[in-house]
TIMI-2910 file (N, C-alpha, C, CB; in pm, 1 decimal, decimal comma, always signed):
<rs>
+----------+----------+----------+----------+----------+----------+----------+----------+----------+----------+----------+----------+------+
!      n_x !      n_y !      n_z !     ca_x !     ca_y !     ca_z !      c_x !      c_y !      c_z !     cb_x !     cb_y !     cb_z ! resn !
+----------+----------+----------+----------+----------+----------+----------+----------+----------+----------+----------+----------+------+
!   -485,5 !   +402,6 !   +564,7 !   -442,5 !   +295,0 !   +645,6 !   -407,0 !   +218,4 !   +500,0 !   -564,7 !   +222,0 !   +767,1 !  Met !
!   -291,7 !   +170,2 !   +496,7 !   -252,8 !    +89,1 !   +405,3 !   -306,0 !    -73,2 !   +385,1 !   -125,1 !    +97,9 !   +426,3 !  Ser !
!   -386,6 !    -83,1 !   +295,0 !   -472,2 !   -236,8 !   +299,7 !   -436,4 !   -314,9 !   +222,5 !   -611,5 !   -244,3 !   +273,1 !  Gln !
!   -277,9 !   -358,5 !   +170,0 !   -236,8 !   -422,5 !    +28,8 !   -252,7 !   -548,2 !   +122,9 !    -66,3 !   -381,3 !    -66,4 !  Arg !
!   -296,5 !   -659,0 !    +32,8 !   -265,8 !   -800,4 !    +75,4 !   -217,9 !   -896,6 !    -48,5 !   -400,2 !   -862,8 !   +144,4 !  Arg !
!   -160,5 !   -995,2 !    -14,5 !    -95,9 !  -1074,0 !   -121,9 !   -238,7 !  -1205,5 !   -154,4 !    +85,4 !  -1149,3 !    -50,3 !  Ala !
!   -223,1 !  -1216,2 !   -296,2 !   -320,3 !  -1302,4 !   -326,4 !   -348,4 !  -1395,0 !   -237,3 !   -299,3 !  -1356,7 !   -430,2 !  Lys !
!   -484,2 !  -1439,1 !   -228,0 !   -527,1 !  -1557,0 !   -169,2 !   -508,9 !  -1526,6 !     -4,6 !   -437,9 !  -1687,9 !   -229,7 !  Gly !
!   -480,0 !  -1414,5 !    +82,7 !   -464,1 !  -1398,9 !   +192,2 !   -583,7 !  -1367,8 !   +237,2 !   -374,5 !  -1326,4 !   +216,4 !  Arg !
!   -649,8 !  -1433,6 !   +367,4 !   -779,6 !  -1382,2 !   +397,3 !   -780,6 !  -1245,1 !   +473,2 !   -851,8 !  -1484,4 !   +476,7 !  Pro !
!   -882,1 !  -1184,2 !   +461,3 !   -899,1 !  -1061,3 !   +493,2 !   -910,8 !   -997,8 !   +608,7 !   -973,4 !  -1035,1 !   +446,7 !  Ser !
!   -867,2 !  -1133,6 !   +726,2 !   -849,5 !  -1074,5 !   +861,4 !   -717,2 !   -975,0 !   +900,3 !   -845,9 !  -1195,1 !   +952,5 !  Thr !
!   -615,7 !   -980,8 !   +816,1 !   -535,2 !   -954,5 !   +842,6 !   -518,1 !   -775,0 !   +772,2 !   -460,3 !  -1072,2 !   +814,1 !  Ile !
!   -617,7 !   -738,1 !   +716,7 !   -617,6 !   -620,8 !   +640,7 !   -659,0 !   -501,3 !   +733,5 !   -711,4 !   -637,1 !   +518,9 !  Val !
!   -687,4 !   -542,3 !   +860,8 !   -745,0 !   -470,5 !   +968,8 !   -600,2 !   -398,0 !  +1031,0 !   -836,4 !   -580,9 !  +1081,5 !  Asp !
!   -505,7 !   -478,6 !  +1022,1 !   -343,8 !   -439,1 !  +1055,5 !   -308,7 !   -290,0 !  +1002,5 !   -229,7 !   -554,3 !   +970,5 !  Val !
!   -271,4 !   -228,5 !  +1078,8 !   -223,2 !    -52,0 !  +1022,8 !    -63,6 !    -90,4 !   +999,1 !   -245,2 !   +114,6 !  +1178,9 !  Asp !
!    -19,8 !   -145,8 !   +889,1 !   +124,9 !   -154,6 !   +865,6 !   +221,2 !    -42,4 !   +906,7 !   +141,8 !   -172,5 !   +730,4 !  Phe !
!   +154,7 !    +64,8 !   +852,5 !   +225,0 !   +203,5 !   +859,0 !   +264,0 !   +218,8 !  +1050,8 !    +89,4 !   +351,2 !   +784,2 !  Glu !
!   +121,6 !   +218,1 !  +1083,4 !   +162,5 !   +270,3 !  +1228,5 !   +270,1 !   +146,6 !  +1275,6 !     +8,5 !   +286,9 !  +1347,7 !  Arg !
!   +224,9 !    +21,3 !  +1256,6 !   +294,0 !    -84,2 !  +1332,7 !   +442,4 !    -61,5 !  +1291,1 !   +237,6 !   -239,1 !  +1298,0 !  Leu !
!   +508,0 !    -39,3 !  +1150,8 !   +622,4 !    -30,0 !  +1123,7 !   +687,6 !    +92,9 !  +1181,5 !   +629,5 !    -42,4 !   +998,5 !  Thr !
!   +614,9 !   +233,8 !  +1209,6 !   +656,4 !   +328,4 !  +1283,6 !   +707,8 !   +323,2 !  +1424,4 !   +572,5 !   +396,8 !  +1279,1 !  Arg !
!   +595,9 !   +238,6 !  +1477,0 !   +610,0 !   +217,1 !  +1652,7 !   +726,5 !   +122,8 !  +1657,1 !   +458,9 !   +137,0 !  +1743,3 !  Asp !
!   +790,0 !    +28,7 !  +1576,4 !   +902,0 !   -108,5 !  +1577,2 !  +1003,0 !     +1,0 !  +1572,9 !   +908,1 !   -248,9 !  +1427,7 !  Leu !
!  +1023,4 !    +66,9 !  +1440,2 !  +1142,9 !   +135,8 !  +1414,7 !  +1193,3 !   +245,3 !  +1535,0 !  +1119,0 !   +207,0 !  +1279,1 !  Val !
!  +1045,8 !   +285,7 !  +1582,5 !  +1077,5 !   +393,7 !  +1696,7 !  +1154,3 !   +338,2 !  +1782,6 !   +963,0 !   +449,7 !  +1773,7 !  Asp !
!  +1115,7 !   +187,0 !  +1815,9 !  +1191,3 !   +101,9 !  +1917,0 !  +1307,1 !    +32,1 !  +1873,8 !  +1109,0 !     +4,0 !  +1971,2 !  Ala !
!  +1338,9 !    +86,2 !  +1800,9 !  +1530,6 !    +30,5 !  +1756,1 !  +1482,0 !    -99,3 !  +1675,7 !  +1673,5 !    -33,5 !  +1934,9 !  Gly !
!  +1361,6 !   -135,8 !  +1605,2 !  +1326,0 !   -261,4 !  +1550,2 !  +1311,8 !   -247,1 !  +1413,4 !  +1208,8 !   -316,7 !  +1606,3 !  Lys !
!  +1400,2 !   -181,7 !  +1324,8 !  +1366,5 !   -217,9 !  +1197,8 !  +1346,2 !   -319,8 !  +1108,6 !  +1415,0 !   -180,8 !  +1158,1 !  Leu !
!  +1446,6 !   -389,9 !  +1137,2 !  +1428,9 !   -535,4 !  +1057,8 !  +1341,9 !   -625,2 !  +1147,5 !  +1583,4 !   -618,9 !  +1028,6 !  Ile !
!  +1281,2 !   -604,6 !  +1258,5 !  +1186,9 !   -671,5 !  +1299,2 !  +1020,7 !   -591,5 !  +1256,8 !  +1225,6 !   -690,1 !  +1454,1 !  Glu !
!  +1024,0 !   -473,4 !  +1212,8 !   +933,3 !   -428,3 !  +1158,4 !   +885,5 !   -473,6 !   +987,0 !   +967,0 !   -302,9 !  +1183,8 !  Ala !
!  +1006,2 !   -474,1 !   +913,2 !   +969,4 !   -575,5 !   +771,0 !   +938,6 !   -703,6 !   +806,2 !  +1092,0 !   -597,1 !   +661,8 !  Gly !
!  +1005,5 !   -781,1 !   +911,2 !   +978,1 !   -947,4 !   +925,8 !   +820,1 !   -937,0 !   +961,0 !  +1083,0 !  -1039,7 !  +1069,9 !  Trp !
!   +755,4 !   -858,4 !  +1054,2 !   +619,4 !   -874,0 !  +1087,2 !   +543,1 !   -828,2 !   +951,0 !   +580,0 !   -784,9 !  +1222,8 !  Val !
!   +571,8 !   -741,5 !   +899,8 !   +495,1 !   -728,7 !   +777,8 !   +516,7 !   -805,8 !   +644,4 !   +504,7 !   -604,7 !   +747,6 !  Gly !
!   +611,6 !   -864,1 !   +655,2 !   +642,1 !   -982,3 !   +563,1 !   +569,2 !  -1104,6 !   +611,9 !   +798,1 !  -1013,7 !   +556,4 !  Tyr !
!   +559,0 !  -1136,2 !   +735,6 !   +499,8 !  -1237,8 !   +800,7 !   +355,1 !  -1254,8 !   +761,9 !   +515,0 !  -1218,1 !   +938,5 !  Arg !
!   +309,7 !  -1122,2 !   +814,9 !   +166,0 !  -1095,5 !   +756,5 !   +128,3 !  -1106,6 !   +649,2 !   +125,3 !   -997,4 !   +766,1 !  Leu !
!   +197,0 !  -1068,4 !   +563,0 !   +149,3 !  -1066,2 !   +401,3 !   +185,7 !  -1182,9 !   +326,5 !   +213,4 !   -946,7 !   +318,0 !  Lys !
!   +273,0 !  -1236,9 !   +350,2 !   +332,9 !  -1357,1 !   +283,3 !   +302,0 !  -1511,4 !   +328,0 !   +475,0 !  -1338,3 !   +296,7 !  Val !
!   +360,5 !  -1525,0 !   +441,8 !   +373,9 !  -1634,8 !   +493,8 !   +179,4 !  -1671,7 !   +517,3 !   +490,6 !  -1616,5 !   +638,0 !  Leu !
!   +167,6 !  -1826,6 !   +475,0 !    +28,2 !  -1858,1 !   +503,8 !     +3,0 !  -1862,8 !   +644,6 !    -12,2 !  -1983,4 !   +444,9 !  Pro !
!   -132,4 !  -1821,7 !   +681,7 !   -149,1 !  -1819,9 !   +787,4 !   -142,7 !  -1928,8 !   +859,8 !   -230,0 !  -1770,9 !   +797,9 !  Arg !
!   -122,1 !  -2053,7 !   +825,0 !   -147,3 !  -2200,9 !   +866,9 !    -10,8 !  -2224,0 !   +851,1 !   -254,5 !  -2303,1 !   +778,8 !  Asp !
!    +97,4 !  -2144,8 !   +835,3 !   +256,6 !  -2192,0 !   +847,7 !   +284,4 !  -2246,4 !   +970,5 !   +361,9 !  -2077,6 !   +831,2 !  Ala !
!   +365,6 !  -2349,0 !   +981,9 !   +401,5 !  -2407,8 !  +1109,7 !   +478,7 !  -2327,9 !  +1184,3 !   +465,2 !  -2526,3 !  +1098,8 !  Ser !
!   +485,2 !  -2376,2 !  +1301,8 !   +622,3 !  -2312,4 !  +1374,2 !   +735,1 !  -2306,3 !  +1311,0 !   +665,2 !  -2377,5 !  +1486,6 !  Arg !
!   +803,1 !  -2435,1 !  +1281,8 !   +923,5 !  -2422,7 !  +1255,5 !   +940,5 !  -2353,0 !  +1087,3 !   +984,3 !  -2568,7 !  +1283,8 !  Val !
!   +829,6 !  -2326,3 !  +1026,6 !   +835,3 !  -2239,5 !   +912,3 !   +867,4 !  -2124,7 !   +938,2 !   +731,6 !  -2229,9 !   +845,7 !  Gln !
!   +784,3 !  -2042,5 !  +1010,1 !   +807,2 !  -1896,2 !  +1070,8 !   +960,1 !  -1893,8 !  +1125,5 !   +691,8 !  -1861,2 !  +1205,7 !  Ile !
!   +965,0 !  -1984,3 !  +1230,2 !  +1097,9 !  -1970,4 !  +1273,2 !  +1228,0 !  -1955,4 !  +1170,6 !  +1115,1 !  -2082,5 !  +1352,0 !  Glu !
!  +1197,8 !  -2050,0 !  +1090,2 !  +1316,4 !  -2070,9 !   +962,2 !  +1325,1 !  -1959,8 !   +872,0 !  +1285,3 !  -2198,8 !   +860,3 !  Glu !
!  +1184,5 !  -1891,0 !   +832,7 !  +1155,3 !  -1795,7 !   +753,8 !  +1223,3 !  -1658,0 !   +817,4 !  +1003,1 !  -1795,5 !   +735,8 !  Thr !
!  +1185,1 !  -1626,6 !   +924,5 !  +1256,9 !  -1518,2 !  +1026,8 !  +1406,6 !  -1518,4 !  +1052,1 !  +1200,7 !  -1535,0 !  +1166,0 !  Arg !
!  +1467,4 !  -1625,1 !  +1039,2 !  +1594,3 !  -1653,4 !  +1034,5 !  +1656,7 !  -1619,8 !   +894,5 !  +1608,6 !  -1789,5 !  +1072,5 !  Lys !
!  +1633,2 !  -1653,3 !   +805,7 !  +1657,6 !  -1602,6 !   +680,2 !  +1620,3 !  -1458,3 !   +638,0 !  +1598,5 !  -1685,0 !   +600,2 !  Gly !
!  +1532,0 !  -1434,0 !   +705,5 !  +1468,8 !  -1283,3 !   +697,5 !  +1592,6 !  -1187,4 !   +749,6 !  +1315,9 !  -1263,0 !   +808,8 !  Phe !
!  +1627,9 !  -1213,4 !   +877,1 !  +1711,3 !  -1133,6 !   +966,6 !  +1851,5 !  -1162,7 !   +875,5 !  +1710,1 !  -1189,9 !  +1146,1 !  Phe !
!  +1886,9 !  -1285,0 !   +838,5 !  +2001,2 !  -1315,0 !   +781,5 !  +2020,8 !  -1225,5 !   +645,5 !  +2002,1 !  -1464,5 !   +759,7 !  Ala !
!  +1932,3 !  -1216,9 !   +549,1 !  +1957,0 !  -1149,1 !   +464,1 !  +1944,7 !   -997,6 !   +523,4 !  +1879,2 !  -1190,2 !   +357,1 !  Gly !
!  +1896,3 !   -967,3 !   +629,5 !  +1925,2 !   -780,8 !   +632,3 !  +2056,7 !   -776,8 !   +679,2 !  +1819,4 !   -671,2 !   +750,8 !  Ala !
!  +2094,3 !   -883,6 !   +772,3 !  +2243,0 !   -838,3 !   +834,3 !  +2365,7 !   -885,7 !   +705,0 !  +2278,2 !   -943,2 !  +1012,8 !  His !
!  +2331,7 !   -935,0 !   +614,4 !  +2428,3 !   -933,7 !   +500,0 !  +2405,8 !   -828,9 !   +435,7 !  +2426,0 !  -1040,8 !   +410,7 !  His !
!  +2288,3 !   -783,8 !   +373,5 !  +2299,8 !   -646,3 !   +310,2 !  +2359,4 !   -553,8 !   +403,0 !  +2165,7 !   -590,0 !   +265,5 !  Val !
!  +2346,5 !   -550,8 !   +520,1 !  +2401,7 !   -420,2 !   +619,3 !  +2535,9 !   -439,9 !   +634,2 !  +2337,7 !   -408,2 !   +775,9 !  Phe !
!  +2635,5 !   -556,6 !   +660,3 !  +2744,2 !   -587,4 !   +694,8 !  +2834,2 !   -539,7 !   +544,3 !  +2739,9 !   -744,2 !   +749,4 !  Gln !
!  +2765,0 !   -570,8 !   +429,7 !  +2797,6 !   -572,1 !   +297,6 !  +2821,3 !   -410,7 !   +293,9 !  +2679,1 !   -642,4 !   +193,8 !  Ser !
!  +2713,1 !   -333,4 !   +337,1 !  +2710,6 !   -180,2 !   +297,5 !  +2837,3 !   -130,4 !   +363,5 !  +2570,3 !    -91,8 !   +353,2 !  Leu !
!  +2845,4 !   -156,8 !   +501,4 !  +2945,1 !   -125,3 !   +588,8 !  +3091,6 !   -162,0 !   +512,2 !  +2917,9 !   -206,7 !   +728,2 !  Leu !
!  +3105,2 !   -253,8 !   +443,9 !  +3236,5 !   -307,7 !   +388,6 !  +3260,2 !   -239,6 !   +244,2 !  +3231,1 !   -478,0 !   +375,7 !  Thr !
!  +3148,9 !   -190,8 !   +189,2 !  +3186,9 !   -150,1 !    +39,9 !  +3151,7 !    -23,6 !    +23,8 !  +3121,3 !   -229,7 !    -72,7 !  Val !
!  +3093,7 !    +47,4 !    +91,6 !  +3093,3 !   +198,4 !    +67,9 !  +3231,1 !   +267,4 !   +116,4 !  +2966,4 !   +265,8 !   +149,6 !  Leu !
!  +3271,1 !   +339,3 !    +57,9 !  +3393,2 !   +458,0 !    +58,3 !  +3358,8 !   +516,0 !   +213,0 !  +3374,3 !   +604,2 !    -90,3 !  Glu !
!  +3487,6 !   +510,1 !   +247,1 !  +3519,8 !   +596,0 !   +387,5 !  +3503,3 !   +736,8 !   +364,2 !  +3673,9 !   +577,8 !   +445,2 !  Pro !
!  +3462,3 !   +796,7 !   +455,0 !  +3403,4 !   +973,4 !   +437,0 !  +3253,9 !   +984,7 !   +469,1 !  +3416,4 !  +1041,0 !   +259,5 !  Gly !
!  +3227,6 !  +1111,2 !   +499,0 !  +3098,4 !  +1158,5 !   +549,4 !  +3001,2 !  +1152,5 !   +405,9 !  +3115,5 !  +1325,1 !   +624,4 !  Leu !
!  +3072,8 !  +1217,3 !   +300,9 !  +2973,9 !  +1206,0 !   +193,3 !  +2992,9 !  +1103,2 !   +116,0 !  +2966,8 !  +1311,6 !   +113,5 !  Glu !
!  +2873,2 !  +1042,3 !    +56,1 !  +2872,6 !   +951,5 !    -56,2 !  +2933,1 !   +974,9 !   -202,9 !  +2746,7 !   +927,3 !    -72,5 !  Pro !
!  +3012,7 !   +861,6 !   -255,2 !  +3087,6 !   +879,3 !   -378,2 !  +3013,0 !   +834,7 !   -474,0 !  +3212,3 !   +818,2 !   -384,4 !  Thr !
!  +3035,3 !   +889,1 !   -575,8 !  +2927,1 !   +800,5 !   -722,6 !  +2979,2 !   +654,2 !   -715,8 !  +2966,1 !   +869,5 !   -928,9 !  Glu !
!  +3084,1 !   +582,8 !   -662,7 !  +3080,9 !   +431,5 !   -669,1 !  +2947,9 !   +417,4 !   -550,3 !  +3256,2 !   +345,9 !   -619,9 !  Ser !
!  +2978,1 !   +499,9 !   -439,9 !  +2846,5 !   +464,3 !   -317,4 !  +2734,4 !   +460,1 !   -396,9 !  +2812,9 !   +587,4 !   -184,7 !  Asp !
!  +2679,5 !   +542,0 !   -448,5 !  +2568,5 !   +563,0 !   -533,2 !  +2536,6 !   +468,8 !   -627,6 !  +2580,9 !   +671,2 !   -595,1 !  Leu !
!  +2640,3 !   +438,4 !   -677,6 !  +2599,3 !   +345,5 !   -815,4 !  +2591,6 !   +202,1 !   -720,0 !  +2747,1 !   +341,3 !   -975,4 !  Arg !
!  +2663,2 !   +161,3 !   -637,0 !  +2619,6 !    +37,8 !   -563,9 !  +2499,5 !    +33,9 !   -503,8 !  +2701,3 !     +5,6 !   -469,3 !  Arg !
!  +2456,3 !   +132,4 !   -431,1 !  +2346,8 !   +154,3 !   -401,9 !  +2237,7 !    +96,3 !   -482,4 !  +2344,0 !   +268,1 !   -392,6 !  Leu !
!  +2228,5 !   +200,1 !   -597,0 !  +2143,6 !   +182,4 !   -729,5 !  +2146,9 !    +49,5 !   -732,7 !  +2195,8 !   +248,4 !   -869,1 !  Asp !
!  +2224,8 !    -19,5 !   -782,8 !  +2259,2 !   -159,4 !   -795,7 !  +2178,8 !   -273,6 !   -722,9 !  +2390,0 !   -168,7 !   -753,9 !  Leu !
!  +2175,0 !   -252,2 !   -561,0 !  +2154,4 !   -279,4 !   -446,6 !  +1982,3 !   -245,6 !   -508,0 !  +2248,4 !   -190,9 !   -317,1 !  Ile !
!  +1924,3 !   -140,0 !   -521,9 !  +1787,5 !   -120,3 !   -533,6 !  +1769,4 !   -210,3 !   -627,2 !  +1736,4 !    +12,9 !   -563,4 !  Asn !
!  +1842,1 !   -201,4 !   -720,8 !  +1764,2 !   -253,2 !   -893,7 !  +1740,6 !   -414,2 !   -835,6 !  +1912,5 !   -245,8 !  -1089,2 !  Ala !
!  +1854,9 !   -477,4 !   -779,6 !  +1824,1 !   -623,3 !   -749,3 !  +1691,8 !   -663,3 !   -642,3 !  +1962,1 !   -680,4 !   -684,7 !  Glu !
!  +1682,3 !   -557,4 !   -560,7 !  +1583,3 !   -587,0 !   -457,5 !  +1440,0 !   -556,6 !   -518,7 !  +1612,3 !   -498,8 !   -323,6 !  Leu !
!  +1451,3 !   -472,0 !   -600,9 !  +1286,3 !   -431,9 !   -695,3 !  +1306,2 !   -565,5 !   -760,3 !  +1270,4 !   -263,4 !   -837,6 !  Glu !
!  +1369,8 !   -623,7 !   -848,3 !  +1368,1 !   -715,0 !   -918,9 !  +1286,0 !   -840,1 !   -838,8 !  +1505,4 !   -733,7 !   -959,8 !  Arg !
!  +1341,0 !   -841,1 !   -730,5 !  +1293,7 !   -967,4 !   -638,1 !  +1137,7 !   -962,2 !   -586,3 !  +1392,1 !   -972,3 !   -497,4 !  Phe !
!  +1121,3 !   -836,5 !   -567,4 !   +992,1 !   -821,1 !   -504,9 !   +910,2 !   -806,3 !   -638,2 !   +980,4 !   -690,3 !   -393,5 !  Ala !
!   +920,2 !   -781,5 !   -739,3 !   +827,5 !   -817,2 !   -861,2 !   +822,1 !   -945,7 !   -869,5 !   +867,4 !   -767,4 !   -994,3 !  Ala !
!   +903,0 !  -1017,9 !   -829,2 !   +882,6 !  -1162,0 !   -882,0 !   +820,0 !  -1240,9 !   -787,6 !  +1008,5 !  -1231,6 !   -919,8 !  Glu !
!   +820,8 !  -1177,1 !   -667,3 !   +740,7 !  -1229,7 !   -536,3 !   +594,4 !  -1188,9 !   -583,3 !   +791,0 !  -1148,0 !   -372,5 !  Val !
!   +563,1 !  -1031,8 !   -638,4 !   +442,9 !  -1015,3 !   -654,5 !   +363,9 !  -1077,1 !   -765,9 !   +433,9 !   -901,8 !   -654,3 !  Leu !
!   +457,5 !  -1131,8 !   -859,1 !   +386,5 !  -1203,6 !   -974,1 !   +344,8 !  -1373,1 !   -951,2 !   +491,7 !  -1190,2 !  -1104,4 !  Arg !
!   +430,6 !  -1400,1 !   -855,5 !   +350,0 !  -1501,5 !   -803,9 !   +415,8 !  -1655,2 !   -845,3 !   +197,9 !  -1476,4 !   -863,1 !  Gly !
!   +428,0 !  -1778,0 !   -788,7 !   +462,3 !  -1875,4 !   -874,7 !   +413,6 !  -1892,5 !   -999,1 !   +446,0 !  -1970,7 !   -825,3 !  Pro !
!   +502,9 !  -1975,7 !  -1087,8 !   +438,6 !  -1993,9 !  -1247,9 !   +389,4 !  -1872,2 !  -1319,9 !   +307,3 !  -2088,9 !  -1249,0 !  Gly !
!   +414,5 !  -1748,2 !  -1303,4 !   +366,6 !  -1647,0 !  -1382,7 !   +491,5 !  -1601,6 !  -1411,8 !   +268,0 !  -1548,1 !  -1325,7 !  Glu !
!   +448,4 !  -1537,5 !  -1551,9 !   +567,4 !  -1531,5 !  -1641,1 !   +597,3 !  -1368,3 !  -1614,9 !   +533,2 !  -1582,6 !  -1818,0 !  Pro !
!   +763,5 !  -1392,9 !  -1633,8 !   +832,2 !  -1239,8 !  -1614,5 !   +786,6 !  -1141,6 !  -1703,7 !   +986,6 !  -1236,4 !  -1635,3 !  Ser !
+----------+----------+----------+----------+----------+----------+----------+----------+----------+----------+----------+----------+------+
</rs>
């Protein structure tokens, strides 16, 4: 079982099997929901208000929608990925990895 948790998070969420939860949600056609659930449990404070949770969920889904729609727009037509497609995907991956590293560092920690 994967048991990573964010700094300062209570250990009560450690009992959640994120990998199984993700597989179950993806199998139900809810890939973005799976990501949201993991994000909420790992990142949002346990005492987050209903409004904070709802607004954060909207932002999470809006980001996913933007990335997906952008991919549909910028990837070249055809069945096989082109060099440009692969470069664009690498750039998206690098941007997201930088953001993930920033989040893991936490506020006020040097880059």
